[in-house]
Structures are given as structure tokens and as C-alpha cells.
N, C-alpha and C positions, 0 to 999 in steps of 0.2 A: 288232152284237155278239151280240144275242139276238133270236130270232124274235119271241117273246112271253113273257109271264110263266110260262106252262106249261113252255116249254122251259128257261127260267131255273131253275125249281123242280126240274126233272129233273136238271139239271147240278149244282145245289147238293146234291141228294140223293146223287149219286154221290160228291161230296167228303166227305159226312158219313156214309158207309156204315159207319164204325166204331161208330156209335151205333145201328145197326139192332137192334131188339128190346129195347133197354134199358128200364129203368123211368123213363119220362120223358114229355115232352109237347112237341109242336111248336106254337108260337103265332105266328100271323101278325098283323102290324099292319094295322088296317083302313085302307083297304079293299083296295088292290092287293096288299099283303103276304099276304093270306089265300089268294089264287090261287097264289102261289109256295109258301107253307107247305103247302098241300094236297098238292102234288106231292112235297115233301120228306117229309111224313108217310106218303104211300103207299109211297115207296121204302124208308123205314125201319120200316114196319109199326108206326107209332105213332099215337096219337090226335092230332087237330088241333083247335085252339081259336083264339079271336080276342081281341086286346086292342085296345080303342079308344083311340087317341091323336089329339090334334089339335094342329096347328102354330099357334103364335102369330106373327102377321105384323106387320111394321112398318106404320104407318098409311098410308104412301104406296105401299108395294110389297108386294103379296100373296105374292110369291115369297121375300121376305126373312124368314127365320125368326129371331126373336129369342128363341125358346123353344118349349116345348110343354107340353101337359097330358095326364095320364093319369087313370084312375079314382081315387076315394077322396081327392081333393084333392091328388094328387101333381103337382107342376109343376117345370119347369126353366127358368130365365131367364138369358140372357146379359146380365148387368147392364151390361157395357161397351158392347155393341152397342146396347142400349136407350138408353143415355146418348148415344151417337154420333148416333143417328137422332132424338134429342130427344123420346123417348116419355115423357110425364108419368106419374108413379107412379099417379095417380088413374085415368088412362086404361088403364094396364096392368092394374090390379086389376079394372076393368070388363070388359076383354077376357078375362081369366082366368076370371072368374065366368061369362061367356057361353059360353065354350068348355067349361068344366067341366059346365055344364048339358047341352050338346050331347053330350058324352062319355057322360053318364049315360043320356040318351035313346037314343042309338045302341046302347049296351051292352044295354039292355033289349030293343030291337028285334031285335038279332042273337041274343040268348040264347033268345028265344021261351019263357020260363018255365023253361029248364034251370037247373041249380044254378049258383051263382057259380063263377067260375074259381078253382081252388085250385092253388097252385104250391109251397106250403110243403114243404120237404125233398125236392123233386123236381129232377131235371136238366131244364132248360128250353132248348130251341132256339128262339130268338126270330128271326123272319124278316121281312124287308121286300123290296120289289122293287128297292131301291137307296137310297142316301143321298146327298143333295146337301149338306146342312148337318149332318146327324147328329142334329138336335134331337129328332126323334120316337124314334129308337133310344135316345138318351141317357135320355129320360124313361121309356121302357119298361124299361130296365135299372134305373133308380132305383126304379120301381114293384116290379120283381121282387125287388130287395134288401129293400125295405120289407116285402114279403110272405114273406121268408125262403126264397127259392128256394135249393136246395142247391148247384146249379152252373148257370152261365149261359153258353150258347154263342150268340153273335150271328152270324147268317148273312145275307150280302148278295150279290146277283149283281154289283153294281157300286158303287164308292164312290171318291172321290178320296183320295190318300195322306194329306192333312192330317186328314181325318175318321178314317182308320184309326189314326193316331197318337193321336187324342183318345179313341177308343173302346177301344183295346186294353188300357189299364191298368184299365178298368172291368169287364171280363168275364174269365171263365176261359179262353175261347177265342174267337177272331174268325176267321171264314172269309169272305173276299171273293174272288170269282172274277176280277174285272177291275178294274184301277186305272189308268184312262186319265190321260194327262198333262193334257189339256185337258178340263175338265168344266163344262158349262153347266147341264144338267138331266138327271134320270134318264131321261126319255123319249127323249132323243137316242140312247140306246144300245139301243133296241128298234125292230125293224121295225114292230111293231104294239103300240101302248101306249094302248089304248082306256080310257076312264073305266070303272071298276068300280062297278056300281050296288049298292045295298043288297040287292036281291033276289038277286043273284049270291052275295053273302057268305052270306046266309041259306041258300041252296041248297047251297053248298059245306060248310056246317057241319051240315046236317041229316042 
């Protein structure tokens, strides 16, 4: 469906062309979303920044997202799913604490002393390379609302239809290029889906 994240970003930028030159900001979710967001930002002549979010996984399955955390103690938990997989509240709190510390560490690493991310009263295009569970995009939107963003546009190259139904009411606009019927993982819809390293994120933002 997509050659790589760069191509996906260019295609998203074309769909978002109405936002070219507006007073706003393109934000990529770390790490893969930053590659996509950078191409969107170039197309729209807008600044690009990063939001560090981390998925909370079930104890037995690292791919099963039961929630996610963002900076400033913002988190989102699927309580029903956590109950189904038998995740104890104490263990969940421990994982949230660990992931929140990692979010803070990575945020400092990527910002390299630059001023904190400011979204208040701005139109924000929040971008990722795709959504399998929607947890990281959900927590990002929650963080943007907490920080009083004026308008939130979520943009994804690919996501399943159930995630679209979940995200749509939470944002002002949702752009998804592809909604395949069968969805295993985001990577299956890319020819090249290499791991994005910290150094690449820093370089893209510099």
C-alpha cells in the first residue's frame, strides 16, 4: 500500500493541502510518526515537532495495547481490556510509572534543549505512521485537549474502520488514506517499515 513512511507522508500532505500555510503545527508521534509528519510539514510549509507517547502492553503480549501514556502524566487505559487480560491494578500503576519516566527521558533527548512543545490556541495536525489499536493516537489527542489546542486534525496513512469510529468523535477532523478490511499490524501495509532510531528523530527535528 505504501513504499515507506516518506511516501505515506507525501500522500497525507496532498490530502491536507487545504491547511497549507495556516497558523499551526504538524506533530509526529515518536518515533515512526515523525518521519511521516516531516513530509506533511514540508508539503504544507509548516513547522514540525514531536510528541513522545508510549504504548502500555498486556503482560503476556507486547503487541496488545491496553492503553498509552503521554507527557505530563497524561494516560489512557482500556479498563475493560485490562480486566480481560487479568492485569492487576498494582502492576498497571508500575508500568505507567516506568513508561512515563521513559516518555520524559525521550522528550528531553529529542528536544535537545529546545523550548517545550506549545500547542495552546493552535491548529494541530497530529500524525502517526498508522494505527492498529489507536491507543497512542487517543492519548495524544487527550494530551492536546489538556493543553488547550484550538483545533485537532488527526492524520494517518492506514487504520482499521473500528479505530476510525473510535477516533472520529474525539477530533475536529480525521484523515485516513487507507482502511483495509483485514488488519494485522501497521507494518504489513508498507514495503519498507524499518525501525526508526532516536538519532533519525533528532536529525529530522534539527
